[in-house]
Steps between C-alpha positions, in 0.01 A plus 500: 500500500149502354633368166615177667163460670323536163754257344396231752132584477495452122688169538211342681291420186812344353484229774176362354620459138598145410872410505607833642664350811855584403411830336374634835836408653692671222289813543585503874873477409449791260330697779794416731741641241291818461478544879872457549559795267294761684706785634581491869730794553402635845425377851141621492190363335510549124310371191191643665157437355171534692569347842788288376870563528824311522807537715795259555313277748199464266718455194680188620182334633289571190781362286512191719119459469501508118796265487355241741160510326654432162703214647184359665354449154819327387492267806134405444533332162318192629174698518534591136596146399209340675258786409423556871307831493816677383306802365356569843845443646651765271222746585558439867872571465426820309260622768756412767770693318272802461428490875870478587598770258240734641597414858864589446438812290216666703594820681162523671510271800129416485536376145812314614286325764232416245739327261707355791190308612370442147816306403384233742206398286685379187750318727215331680346395166840358396526291819139380494463449126830345391634353830574128533351351822153535659668680793531808278163619626635517855821668375292754308297583816819537703642737234180702486422537869850558628545786255151646526481486882740791548413696185193672653714668770732615218206659316379678814858619565513650152171686560634631831818626337301670223278665765811623683722635219258534203711320248538144378798555274789291636759755393350758741538270800858601558376840633290340776549289809223287659564400863211264581573138603160358394523671156851363462393143578195522268724615213791265551347166595333449159838526330657259752241235420563543127876464534444272711650563846559207738177423696281597205680292240289181508303589185812508282626137509145372456434728205833414336460124534148500352554765231597413141847600384377839374329564838818416688708724276275800543463447877875471559601751232260789552231448768750490787655818366171696528544505880858622479401769250213617723736520798757701307224744405330550840811497719564862400198622698564282809864565573467595867256218570726243328803612707302419815381153401746376234676282763193273506476452123871442455511239779188321362638495143848384599401232751219395269746478205721274711211267595371487146857410383494205740149409381635470144709201602181316595330540160459209261303691237733705274245778448437524872875533571537780244194676644635487854836635382309799351362581849856503641618737227202731547584511873830662409318752281267599785798533732680727250203728443436533874855628572392812311844559357616544139679164474195326634269648239751424220562146618131420533430630152785305340420181691134525397592515128764228541277271697217542247717366218681231705193356677296501176782309325517245781126436473550445123764242581277311744220506244727357228558199733130486585406479132732199457434309819150608607637573850686773680604280793871490576463125564417445132703787347839338555798444271378749243860553390483161325193600294547871440866584538465843336207589734732431792705802389189717516412363843850587615486851354168584665600343831815709529296812416248402770778474761616851388824424324653761271429621236125464568279790609420305812864540606494876445168534690611285792831684538312834515240360744766349730677840499182687583390265785846467658541882498156512673610257771796263519278237666320433173830351379424172684168436324634623162789258528268208570253596221783531243650169610173310492395653169812340352410180692145455367604599144770229515249256655255548209771481241672187635177310578346564158812458280699230678412163644343182362224568250161346505474181286169619356665791317628323193245649259635854504601793283754775563435876494367669187628827362197697635593398854864596462403834353255555788771438760756705308260798491466474879868459566646759264339817643557364852878491450559760227328795680772465763739662252273806485413523865570874512135531381390354833646792695300774328188544695 
């Protein structure tokens, strides 16, 4: 794993050479290809080097991080075209990727915490530095303080665990059981905010709306998955405690997912609607993890990967419209089918993936999550039914409002999609729907 870290580290000077914008992206694709070919032949951590290792959970999320970061560069061509501090932008992305790579590959939980919180800084710089409206300062503060507020209890919890069992290696945690309610809360709440869970989700729509396209892609694609990854790792040490209190988290996440689905119908900003739909999907992931059964863990993992690709692609679509019209409002983005008929196909493909239609990974993840939660209690069926129905509803609402209808008379000076945009959308959509054919990999860990 250290070789990939050094690969990224030595790419940072490349960001400051002139006209190296696309070379950095090609190098990331090369790194993705090299990472795909590492040997994963057991259920335990392998490819060990120093404090880093890789198992099936880490493998998928690191691959997703490299993929989304390379696509972020492709989506941000405007920065390069207008010479808008693109060298600093590339450096920021490289630092962010290093942080994410280290977060997912660390076996020492204190180092995991360090990079988990450190990944916030490049994201904050993205929102504050390349965002669009003046409200980005407020959005950045929301992002920072919501996530930092509960990270101190997490740090203290880690120290307490180390004091109790004298190890910080995550792999060793399966031999121990901590039965303290306060410790449990201090460890878990920080991950809930990061996901985000209903009640602590307000930072997410704000950050998404104010962030540039690259910021939205990384927030939706990777940052929300940090919380899920953390939960998957620490649940092993809190099994008895979770069994006592899991009712509360599952109820909050399911009822919250239902309310957020209804809230999606009130949105007029396309980015805001996609951001709220992310909260509803992450509610299902929290519910699946909290059932503590095998299907729940599998479903949450698959849905996290699927949602990362699907949500990121949807933000790219809204940004393509924003670059043409200068607005993301659904009142202005109407009748797009007349102007960009081929883009309508991509809108359709991503919307059906968002509503969990086969053969997308979202479908596979949601089937596993519904199985896990219904086997936990049949009463969850009611909320799951409503969430599934309304997720199809708001996806259809966004599609029909933006693609159909009478277009704005001010839109006559217009150009259709360029090959870079179609390639960008294709590279989101292909892994999202092709990995379904190889889903036996998702039942390894």
